[in-house]
A tleap script that builds the chain and sets N, CA, C and O, in Angstrom:
source leaprc.protein.ff14SB
mol = sequence {
  NMET SER TRP GLY THR GLY ASP CYS TRP LEU
  GLY CYS GLU ARG THR GLY VAL PRO VAL ILE
  TRP LEU GLY PRO LEU GLN TRP ASP GLY GLN
  HIE ALA PRO VAL TYR THR CYS LYS PRO CYS
  LEU ASP ARG LEU LYS ALA ARG ALA LEU ALA
  TYR PHE MET GLN ARG ARG PRO VAL ALA CVAL
}
set mol.1.N position { 0.827 -1.180 0.007 }
set mol.1.CA position { 0.003 -0.017 -0.002 }
set mol.1.C position { 0.874 1.230 0.013 }
set mol.1.O position { 1.985 1.230 0.543 }
set mol.2.N position { 0.349 2.275 -0.574 }
set mol.2.CA position { 1.105 3.534 -0.581 }
set mol.2.C position { 0.252 4.667 -0.175 }
set mol.2.O position { -0.972 4.590 -0.284 }
set mol.3.N position { 0.849 5.728 0.294 }
set mol.3.CA position { 0.139 6.923 0.722 }
set mol.3.C position { -0.136 7.805 -0.460 }
set mol.3.O position { 0.668 7.889 -1.388 }
set mol.4.N position { -1.294 8.476 -0.429 }
set mol.4.CA position { -1.641 9.439 -1.430 }
set mol.4.C position { -2.293 10.621 -0.768 }
set mol.4.O position { -2.405 10.657 0.458 }
set mol.5.N position { -2.707 11.548 -1.512 }
set mol.5.CA position { -3.378 12.757 -0.990 }
set mol.5.C position { -4.885 12.587 -1.110 }
set mol.5.O position { -5.384 12.228 -2.176 }
set mol.6.N position { -5.597 12.833 -0.055 }
set mol.6.CA position { -7.059 12.717 -0.119 }
set mol.6.C position { -7.747 13.163 1.168 }
set mol.6.O position { -7.245 14.024 1.892 }
set mol.7.N position { -8.876 12.577 1.432 }
set mol.7.CA position { -9.686 12.943 2.597 }
set mol.7.C position { -9.651 11.828 3.622 }
set mol.7.O position { -9.739 10.654 3.262 }
set mol.8.N position { -9.523 12.176 4.899 }
set mol.8.CA position { -9.539 11.207 5.978 }
set mol.8.C position { -11.024 10.910 6.336 }
set mol.8.O position { -11.805 11.817 6.621 }
set mol.9.N position { -11.358 9.661 6.308 }
set mol.9.CA position { -12.755 9.234 6.614 }
set mol.9.C position { -12.934 8.984 8.109 }
set mol.9.O position { -14.064 8.771 8.550 }
set mol.10.N position { -11.900 9.002 8.881 }
set mol.10.CA position { -12.055 8.714 10.327 }
set mol.10.C position { -12.038 10.039 11.080 }
set mol.10.O position { -11.914 11.109 10.483 }
set mol.11.N position { -12.162 9.948 12.369 }
set mol.11.CA position { -12.282 11.087 13.290 }
set mol.11.C position { -12.060 12.485 12.811 }
set mol.11.O position { -12.956 13.320 12.934 }
set mol.12.N position { -10.888 12.785 12.261 }
set mol.12.CA position { -10.548 14.191 12.013 }
set mol.12.C position { -11.247 14.773 10.754 }
set mol.12.O position { -11.476 15.980 10.675 }
set mol.13.N position { -11.575 13.916 9.789 }
set mol.13.CA position { -12.252 14.334 8.558 }
set mol.13.C position { -11.495 15.442 7.778 }
set mol.13.O position { -12.107 16.199 7.023 }
set mol.14.N position { -10.190 15.523 7.967 }
set mol.14.CA position { -9.440 16.528 7.204 }
set mol.14.C position { -9.406 16.180 5.743 }
set mol.14.O position { -9.586 15.024 5.360 }
set mol.15.N position { -9.174 17.190 4.925 }
set mol.15.CA position { -9.129 16.999 3.473 }
set mol.15.C position { -7.791 17.422 2.960 }
set mol.15.O position { -7.117 18.250 3.572 }
set mol.16.N position { -7.382 16.848 1.807 }
set mol.16.CA position { -6.137 17.217 1.149 }
set mol.16.C position { -4.933 16.878 1.977 }
set mol.16.O position { -3.958 17.630 1.974 }
set mol.17.N position { -4.963 15.749 2.703 }
set mol.17.CA position { -3.855 15.292 3.541 }
set mol.17.C position { -3.349 13.944 3.049 }
set mol.17.O position { -4.047 13.266 2.294 }
set mol.18.N position { -2.120 13.530 3.471 }
set mol.18.CA position { -1.664 12.200 3.131 }
set mol.18.C position { -2.572 11.139 3.814 }
set mol.18.O position { -2.791 11.183 5.025 }
set mol.19.N position { -3.088 10.190 3.006 }
set mol.19.CA position { -3.964 9.153 3.491 }
set mol.19.C position { -3.540 7.804 2.913 }
set mol.19.O position { -2.831 7.729 1.909 }
set mol.20.N position { -3.997 6.745 3.576 }
set mol.20.CA position { -3.777 5.399 3.127 }
set mol.20.C position { -5.124 4.671 3.141 }
set mol.20.O position { -5.984 4.948 3.977 }
set mol.21.N position { -5.289 3.744 2.210 }
set mol.21.CA position { -6.545 3.001 2.100 }
set mol.21.C position { -6.621 1.928 3.183 }
set mol.21.O position { -5.690 1.140 3.353 }
set mol.22.N position { -7.737 1.903 3.915 }
set mol.22.CA position { -7.932 0.865 4.954 }
set mol.22.C position { -8.677 -0.341 4.395 }
set mol.22.O position { -8.448 -1.474 4.817 }
set mol.23.N position { -9.566 -0.090 3.448 }
set mol.23.CA position { -10.363 -1.149 2.915 }
set mol.23.C position { -11.730 -0.634 2.558 }
set mol.23.O position { -12.011 0.552 2.731 }
set mol.24.N position { -12.608 -1.522 2.051 }
set mol.24.CA position { -13.929 -1.087 1.687 }
set mol.24.C position { -14.878 -1.071 2.873 }
set mol.24.O position { -14.791 -1.920 3.760 }
set mol.25.N position { -15.766 -0.119 2.885 }
set mol.25.CA position { -16.873 -0.044 3.825 }
set mol.25.C position { -18.087 -0.606 3.089 }
set mol.25.O position { -18.388 -0.163 1.980 }
set mol.26.N position { -18.785 -1.566 3.679 }
set mol.26.CA position { -19.956 -2.161 3.058 }
set mol.26.C position { -21.160 -1.828 3.910 }
set mol.26.O position { -21.172 -2.035 5.123 }
set mol.27.N position { -22.183 -1.300 3.230 }
set mol.27.CA position { -23.373 -0.905 3.978 }
set mol.27.C position { -24.563 -0.988 3.023 }
set mol.27.O position { -24.564 -0.361 1.963 }
set mol.28.N position { -25.544 -1.744 3.396 }
set mol.28.CA position { -26.791 -1.842 2.652 }
set mol.28.C position { -26.551 -2.160 1.184 }
set mol.28.O position { -27.192 -1.598 0.296 }
set mol.29.N position { -25.618 -3.069 0.948 }
set mol.29.CA position { -25.340 -3.490 -0.423 }
set mol.29.C position { -24.461 -2.570 -1.229 }
set mol.29.O position { -24.221 -2.831 -2.407 }
set mol.30.N position { -23.974 -1.504 -0.635 }
set mol.30.CA position { -23.100 -0.529 -1.316 }
set mol.30.C position { -21.694 -0.653 -0.765 }
set mol.30.O position { -21.494 -1.167 0.336 }
set mol.31.N position { -20.705 -0.178 -1.539 }
set mol.31.CA position { -19.326 -0.182 -1.124 }
set mol.31.C position { -18.719 1.212 -1.260 }
set mol.31.O position { -19.047 1.947 -2.191 }
set mol.32.N position { -17.837 1.574 -0.336 }
set mol.32.CA position { -17.137 2.874 -0.400 }
set mol.32.C position { -15.698 2.631 0.081 }
set mol.32.O position { -15.477 1.840 0.998 }
set mol.33.N position { -14.711 3.318 -0.544 }
set mol.33.CA position { -13.330 3.183 -0.097 }
set mol.33.C position { -13.079 4.015 1.155 }
set mol.33.O position { -13.433 5.193 1.201 }
set mol.34.N position { -12.479 3.417 2.152 }
set mol.34.CA position { -12.178 4.144 3.441 }
set mol.34.C position { -10.700 4.464 3.481 }
set mol.34.O position { -9.860 3.574 3.342 }
set mol.35.N position { -10.379 5.742 3.673 }
set mol.35.CA position { -8.997 6.219 3.761 }
set mol.35.C position { -8.814 6.886 5.139 }
set mol.35.O position { -9.760 7.409 5.727 }
set mol.36.N position { -7.572 6.848 5.627 }
set mol.36.CA position { -7.276 7.484 6.880 }
set mol.36.C position { -5.910 8.178 6.851 }
set mol.36.O position { -4.999 7.764 6.135 }
set mol.37.N position { -5.796 9.238 7.643 }
set mol.37.CA position { -4.496 9.920 7.771 }
set mol.37.C position { -3.666 9.225 8.850 }
set mol.37.O position { -4.185 8.393 9.594 }
set mol.38.N position { -2.414 9.558 8.934 }
set mol.38.CA position { -1.484 8.901 9.892 }
set mol.38.C position { -1.906 9.110 11.379 }
set mol.38.O position { -1.893 8.143 12.141 }
set mol.39.N position { -2.272 10.325 11.803 }
set mol.39.CA position { -2.711 10.424 13.188 }
set mol.39.C position { -3.928 9.571 13.532 }
set mol.39.O position { -3.971 8.965 14.603 }
set mol.40.N position { -4.911 9.514 12.645 }
set mol.40.CA position { -6.102 8.703 12.910 }
set mol.40.C position { -5.743 7.205 12.849 }
set mol.40.O position { -6.277 6.409 13.620 }
set mol.41.N position { -4.828 6.823 11.919 }
set mol.41.CA position { -4.382 5.435 11.828 }
set mol.41.C position { -3.672 5.033 13.110 }
set mol.41.O position { -3.918 3.953 13.645 }
set mol.42.N position { -2.789 5.898 13.606 }
set mol.42.CA position { -2.057 5.600 14.855 }
set mol.42.C position { -3.005 5.454 16.020 }
set mol.42.O position { -2.812 4.566 16.850 }
set mol.43.N position { -4.040 6.303 16.118 }
set mol.43.CA position { -5.023 6.187 17.174 }
set mol.43.C position { -5.806 4.877 17.083 }
set mol.43.O position { -6.044 4.218 18.096 }
set mol.44.N position { -6.201 4.506 15.875 }
set mol.44.CA position { -6.909 3.267 15.632 }
set mol.44.C position { -6.056 2.064 15.980 }
set mol.44.O position { -6.550 1.130 16.613 }
set mol.45.N position { -4.793 2.055 15.587 }
set mol.45.CA position { -3.895 0.970 15.934 }
set mol.45.C position { -3.697 0.833 17.427 }
set mol.45.O position { -3.701 -0.279 17.954 }
set mol.46.N position { -3.521 1.966 18.128 }
set mol.46.CA position { -3.364 1.944 19.599 }
set mol.46.C position { -4.624 1.371 20.261 }
set mol.46.O position { -4.532 0.595 21.213 }
set mol.47.N position { -5.749 1.740 19.774 }
set mol.47.CA position { -7.000 1.252 20.364 }
set mol.47.C position { -7.136 -0.264 20.125 }
set mol.47.O position { -7.567 -0.995 21.017 }
set mol.48.N position { -6.768 -0.731 18.921 }
set mol.48.CA position { -6.834 -2.191 18.643 }
set mol.48.C position { -5.844 -2.933 19.515 }
set mol.48.O position { -6.173 -4.005 20.023 }
set mol.49.N position { -4.647 -2.410 19.710 }
set mol.49.CA position { -3.615 -3.048 20.528 }
set mol.49.C position { -4.113 -3.161 21.960 }
set mol.49.O position { -3.952 -4.207 22.588 }
set mol.50.N position { -4.721 -2.091 22.487 }
set mol.50.CA position { -5.219 -2.108 23.864 }
set mol.50.C position { -6.300 -3.188 23.994 }
set mol.50.O position { -6.370 -3.891 25.002 }
set mol.51.N position { -7.117 -3.304 22.986 }
set mol.51.CA position { -8.174 -4.357 22.976 }
set mol.51.C position { -7.551 -5.738 22.982 }
set mol.51.O position { -7.940 -6.602 23.768 }
set mol.52.N position { -6.578 -5.943 22.102 }
set mol.52.CA position { -5.896 -7.276 22.054 }
set mol.52.C position { -5.196 -7.619 23.344 }
set mol.52.O position { -5.150 -8.791 23.720 }
set mol.53.N position { -4.666 -6.671 24.015 }
set mol.53.CA position { -3.893 -6.905 25.245 }
set mol.53.C position { -4.786 -7.257 26.430 }
set mol.53.O position { -4.279 -7.728 27.447 }
set mol.54.N position { -6.087 -7.046 26.336 }
set mol.54.CA position { -7.000 -7.355 27.449 }
set mol.54.C position { -7.176 -8.855 27.633 }
set mol.54.O position { -7.711 -9.281 28.657 }
set mol.55.N position { -6.756 -9.647 26.703 }
set mol.55.CA position { -6.846 -11.131 26.783 }
set mol.55.C position { -8.251 -11.591 27.166 }
set mol.55.O position { -8.461 -12.328 28.129 }
set mol.56.N position { -9.184 -11.126 26.374 }
set mol.56.CA position { -10.557 -11.566 26.614 }
set mol.56.C position { -10.716 -13.012 26.158 }
set mol.56.O position { -10.060 -13.447 25.211 }
set mol.57.N position { -11.607 -13.769 26.846 }
set mol.57.CA position { -11.847 -15.134 26.410 }
set mol.57.C position { -12.487 -15.177 25.001 }
set mol.57.O position { -13.227 -14.274 24.612 }
set mol.58.N position { -12.191 -16.207 24.286 }
set mol.58.CA position { -12.757 -16.363 22.930 }
set mol.58.C position { -14.265 -16.556 23.045 }
set mol.58.O position { -14.746 -17.344 23.860 }
set mol.59.N position { -15.005 -15.817 22.206 }
set mol.59.CA position { -16.464 -15.961 22.174 }
set mol.59.C position { -16.788 -17.233 21.385 }
set mol.59.O position { -16.138 -17.562 20.392 }
set mol.60.N position { -17.794 -17.916 21.855 }
set mol.60.CA position { -18.170 -19.169 21.187 }
set mol.60.C position { -19.465 -19.002 20.449 }
set mol.60.O position { -19.946 -19.947 19.824 }
savepdb mol mol.pdb
quit
């Protein structure tokens, strides 16, 4: 993946900033490309890591 210039779809909603593609958003049979800037990506990664570190039992 490579960085390009675009709009951040996460928290900050800034425009014209360096962004990277996260993947498609699927809703009601439609698809949209989701992009994020580095600060929002870092925040998302930190949140995911905190979740992973909680060692929750596997849901059955």
